N, C-alpha and C positions, 0 to 999 in steps of 0.2 A: 230328227226322229223324236217322237213323243213317247216317253216311257209310261207304262201303266202306273197309276198312283192310287194308293189306299190310305185314307185318312181315318183314323179311329177317333171319334169325336166325343165319346162319353167314357166315364169311369166304369169299370166292370169287375166282377168277381171271378172271372175265368181263371182256372188254375192250370190249364194245359199249356203246352209250349207254343211259341210263335216262331215260324220259320220264314225267312225272306230269301228267295232264290233269285230275284231280279225285280226290276222296277223300283218304285219309291214307296216307303212306308213312313207316314207322318203320325205322330201322336198329337192330338189336339186337346187332350185333357189329362189331368193327373190320374194315375193308375189305369190308363186306358189299355195297357197291355196285360193287365191282370197280374197274378202272382206266380206264373210259370216261368219257364226259361225263354230266352230269346236267342235264336241262332241265325246268323247272317252268312250266307254262302254266295251272295251276289246282290247287286243293287245298292240302294242307299236307304239307310234308316236315319230319320231326323227325330231325335228324342228331345223335345223342347219343354217337357213337363216332368215333374217328379213321378217316378214309377216304383212299383213294388216287385219287380221281377226277381226271381230267385237266383238267376245266373244269366250271363250273357257270353256268347261265343262269336267271335268275328273271324271267319275263315277266308273270306274274300269280300269285296265290295267296300262300302264306306259307312262308318258309324259316326254321325255328328251328334255330340252331346251339347245340347243347348240349355241345360239346366244342371245345377250342381248335384241334384238328387236323381238324375236321369237313369242311373244304373241300378237303383234299388239297393238291396242288401246283400246280394250274393257275389261270388267271384266273377271277374271278367277275364276271359281267355282270348288273347290276340294271337292267332296263328297265321294270319294273312290279312290282306286288305289294309285299309287305312282307318285310323281312329283319330278324330279331331274334336277339340273342345271349342265349340262355337258359342259358348255362353258368355264369354268375356270375363269370366271369373274363374279362380282356381277350382278344379274338381278334386275333391279329397276322397280317397277310397278308404274311409275310416272303419267300415264294417266288413270289408271283404279283401280278398287277395287279388292281385293283378298278376296274371300268368302271361309272360311274353315269350312266345315261341316263334315269332316272325312278324311280318307286317310292318306298318309304319305309323309312328305317332306324328300328329300334325306339327308343323314347324313352329307355329306361334302359340301352341297350346301351353297351358299352365297346369302341371300335374303335381300331386303330392300323395303320399300314402303313409298311414300311421301303423299299418300292420304288415303282414308278411308279403313278400313278392317272390315269385318263382321266376327266375330269369335264365332262359336258355336260348341260344340261337341269336337273338337280335341284340340283347344288351347284357352287360355284365356289371356287377357291383364291385367297385374298386375296394372299398372298405366301409365299415360301419359309419354312419352319419356323414357319408361323403356323397358328392354328386355322382350320378350314374351316367355312363357314356355308352351310346349305341355302338354296336359293331358295324352296322350297315349305315344307310343314309339318313337315319332318323336323328332328330335333335337330341341334345343332352337332356337328361331327366334329373331333377333334384328330388331327393326324398329324405325323410327323417325317420329313423327306426326307433 
């Protein structure tokens, strides 16, 4: 089965939201998603360039982060689906929060955060400056507060 694919190939100043309900979304240029929010409720989003999105929500589907700046500046909320770091480099959430309410972090992903994390459902914080352990099948997460 061939899934419908949308590739956004140029930078733009669009400030509205982007919603992916199915198929494949590829960014082929920096800031191609504009400055609004990104909501994924199905399908696969491959973010391989730096973006300026205000927030991202993953409720279902797959979000592949192929760039250290793929998430832009806003918070990321993971309430379902799978989030993976395909960049080969650590992804640092230095300007935003990571809200984990479910879903799965990629098994070979490298994650860090220097700000707040809201952890309910999937993971729990054992103590300050400690590794974080998933409650479900996700891999361990290391973070520094």
